[in-house]
C-alpha positions in Angstrom: -27.3 -8.6 19.6 -27.8 -8.7 15.8 -24.8 -9.4 13.6 -23.3 -6.2 12.2 -21.4 -7.0 9.0 -19.3 -3.9 9.4 -18.2 -4.8 13.0 -14.4 -5.2 12.9 -14.3 -7.2 16.1 -16.9 -9.9 15.2 -14.4 -11.8 13.1 -12.4 -12.7 16.2 -15.4 -14.2 18.1 -15.0 -17.8 19.2 -18.1 -19.9 18.5 -18.8 -23.4 19.8 -19.3 -25.9 17.0 -19.6 -29.1 19.1 -20.5 -28.2 22.7 -18.6 -30.5 25.1 -18.9 -30.0 28.9 -17.4 -32.2 31.6 -18.5 -30.9 34.9 -17.4 -27.3 35.1 -14.9 -27.7 32.3 -15.7 -26.6 28.8 -14.0 -28.8 26.1 -16.2 -27.5 23.3 -14.8 -27.9 19.7 -14.8 -24.3 18.4 -14.1 -22.4 15.2 -10.6 -21.7 16.5 -10.0 -25.4 17.1 -11.4 -26.2 13.7 -9.0 -23.9 11.9 -6.1 -25.2 13.9 -6.9 -28.7 12.8 -7.4 -27.5 9.2 -4.0 -25.7 9.4 -2.2 -28.9 10.4 -4.2 -31.0 8.0 -3.6 -28.8 4.9 0.0 -28.3 5.7 0.7 -32.0 6.2 -1.3 -32.9 3.0 0.5 -30.2 1.0 4.0 -31.3 2.1 3.1 -35.0 1.6 1.6 -34.7 -1.9 4.2 -32.3 -3.2 7.2 -34.5 -2.2 5.9 -38.1 -2.6 7.1 -38.2 -6.3 10.5 -36.7 -5.6 11.2 -36.1 -9.3 14.6 -35.0 -10.6 12.7 -32.3 -12.4 10.6 -30.9 -9.5 7.0 -29.8 -10.0 5.9 -26.4 -8.8 4.6 -27.8 -5.6 7.8 -29.7 -5.0 9.8 -26.6 -5.7 7.9 -24.6 -3.1 8.3 -27.3 -0.5 12.1 -27.6 -1.2 12.6 -23.9 -1.1 10.7 -23.7 2.2 12.8 -26.5 3.6 16.1 -24.9 2.5 15.0 -21.5 3.7 14.2 -22.9 7.2 17.3 -25.0 7.3 19.6 -22.1 6.4 17.8 -19.9 8.9 18.4 -22.4 11.7 22.0 -23.1 10.7 22.9 -19.4 10.6 21.4 -18.8 14.0 22.3 -21.9 15.9 25.1 -23.6 13.9 25.2 -27.2 12.8 24.4 -28.4 16.3 21.0 -26.7 16.0 19.9 -28.8 13.1 18.6 -31.4 15.5 15.8 -28.9 16.1 14.9 -28.6 12.4 11.6 -30.5 12.6 10.5 -28.4 15.5 11.4 -25.0 13.9 10.0 -26.1 10.5 6.7 -27.2 12.1 6.4 -23.9 14.0 7.1 -21.9 10.9 4.7 -23.7 8.6 1.9 -23.7 11.2 2.1 -20.0 11.8 2.5 -19.2 8.0 -0.5 -21.3 6.9 -2.6 -20.1 9.9 -1.9 -16.5 8.9 -2.6 -17.1 5.3 -5.9 -18.9 6.2 -6.9 -15.7 8.0 -6.7 -13.7 4.7 -9.7 -15.5 3.2 -13.2 -14.1 3.9 -15.2 -15.8 6.6 -12.1 -17.8 7.7 -10.8 -17.6 11.2 -7.4 -16.3 12.1 -6.2 -18.4 15.0 -3.0 -16.3 15.5 -5.1 -13.2 16.3 -5.8 -14.7 19.7 -3.2 -14.1 22.4 -3.8 -17.5 24.1 -2.8 -19.3 20.9 0.4 -17.2 20.3 1.3 -17.4 24.0 0.9 -21.2 23.9 3.3 -21.3 20.9 5.8 -19.0 22.7 5.6 -21.1 25.9 6.2 -24.2 23.9 9.4 -22.7 22.4 10.6 -21.6 25.9 9.8 -25.0 27.3 12.0 -26.6 24.6 14.8 -24.1 25.2 14.8 -24.4 29.0 14.3 -28.2 28.9 17.1 -28.8 26.5 19.4 -26.2 28.2 19.2 -28.0 31.6 19.3 -31.5 30.1 22.4 -30.7 28.0 24.3 -28.4 30.4 22.8 -28.8 33.8 23.5 -25.9 36.1 25.9 -24.5 33.5 22.9 -23.3 31.6 22.8 -20.4 34.1 25.9 -19.1 32.3 23.4 -17.6 29.9 22.7 -14.9 32.4 26.3 -14.2 33.2 28.0 -12.5 30.2 31.7 -12.7 29.9 33.9 -9.6 30.4 31.5 -7.7 32.6 33.2 -6.0 35.6 32.3 -7.5 39.0 30.7 -4.4 40.3 28.2 -4.4 37.4 27.5 -8.1 37.4 24.4 -8.1 39.7 22.8 -5.4 37.6 23.7 -7.2 34.3 22.4 -10.5 35.6 19.1 -8.9 36.7 18.7 -7.4 33.2 19.5 -10.7 31.5 17.0 -12.6 33.7 14.2 -10.1 33.1 15.0 -10.1 29.4 14.8 -13.9 29.3 11.5 -14.0 31.2 10.0 -11.4 28.9 10.8 -13.5 25.8 7.5 -15.5 25.7 5.6 -12.2 26.2 7.3 -10.3 23.4 7.2 -13.4 21.1 3.5 -13.9 21.6 2.3 -10.3 21.7 4.2 -9.4 18.5 2.5 -12.0 16.4 -0.9 -11.5 18.0 -0.9 -7.7 17.8 0.2 -7.6 14.2 -2.5 -10.0 13.0 -5.2 -8.4 15.2 -4.4 -4.8 14.1 -4.1 -5.7 10.4 -7.4 -7.5 10.2 -9.2 -4.8 12.2 -7.9 -2.2 9.8 -9.0 -4.2 6.8 -12.5 -4.7 8.2 -12.8 -1.0 9.1 -12.0 0.1 5.5 -14.2 -2.6 4.1 -17.0 -1.3 6.4 -16.5 2.2 4.9 -17.2 0.7 1.4 -20.4 -0.9 2.6 -21.6 2.2 4.5 -20.8 4.7 1.7 -22.4 2.5 -0.9 -25.7 2.9 0.9 -25.8 6.6 -0.1 -26.4 6.0 -3.8 -24.3 7.0 -6.7 -22.4 9.7 -4.8 -21.6 7.2 -2.0 -20.4 4.6 -4.5 -18.1 7.1 -6.0 -16.8 8.0 -2.6 -16.2 4.4 -1.8 -13.5 4.1 -4.4 -10.8 5.5 -2.1 -11.5 3.0 0.8 -11.7 0.2 -1.9 -8.2 1.1 -3.1 -7.0 1.1 0.5 -8.5 -2.3 1.1 -6.6 -3.7 -2.0 -3.4 -2.1 -0.8 -3.9 -3.3 2.8 -4.7 -6.8 1.6 -1.4 -7.0 -0.3 0.4 -5.6 2.8 -1.3 -8.2 5.1 -0.1 -11.1 2.9 3.4 -9.7 3.4 2.9 -9.3 7.1 1.5 -12.9 7.4 4.7 -14.3 5.9 6.9 -11.8 7.7 5.5 -12.6 11.1 5.9 -16.3 10.6 9.5 -15.7 9.7 10.1 -13.4 12.7 8.7 -16.0 15.1 10.8 -18.7 13.5 14.1 -16.8 13.5 13.6 -15.7 17.1 13.0 -19.3 18.0 16.3 -20.2 16.3 18.1 -17.6 18.3 16.6 -18.8 21.6 17.6 -22.4 20.7 21.1 -21.1 20.1 21.1 -19.9 23.7 20.2 -23.4 24.9 22.9 -25.0 22.7 25.6 -22.4 23.5 24.6 -20.8 26.9 28.0 -19.1 27.2 28.1 -15.6 25.8 
């Protein structure tokens, strides 16, 4: 099928860059893998080069890095207390990866890795693995106190425990779908309105005049998508902090 520049779904297609097959397994290096590598590389390079000087009068880059560091540290401290600061490298890495990956997706012809459910679900499962792993390592079977709230009448306890268990098991689903759905929907909307501009412009002067409205919508939606890109990284990180607090303090 020929490439349609106005197709809003084409931007999410995964393409093989370096085909690698081992038996029936496909380990090909794709555009998705490329942009995940670029996300890590650009983030690491930015953090390194903006902090290597550590001047008393910080540069703009150093100021951005320090503000991001303090923002993440305060977020984790507020959600999980001082004991949660041991997870700062993990939370900071998650936050920066999602933020940079989301911002990469705002550039034309770039790939948005967080618009694929498998990526966001893998991140969510990583968070839950850390939560459950630390909870059992630190508290043993007492970690199950997380599902037994204090002060609940005995007659309601089975129902409340069931609700708590279902809520806990649904965390990776809600965490991953929220990020995936917001990025997917936003980029599709942008591409649809951009497609209107291309389609209307084909009708001559009258069409070009009519394309002004979708053009304004694209500008407004682009600004909104930059906000959503940052907001979704924040939401994912703050929920991670809250889940880590449950692992540190399983008692309600």
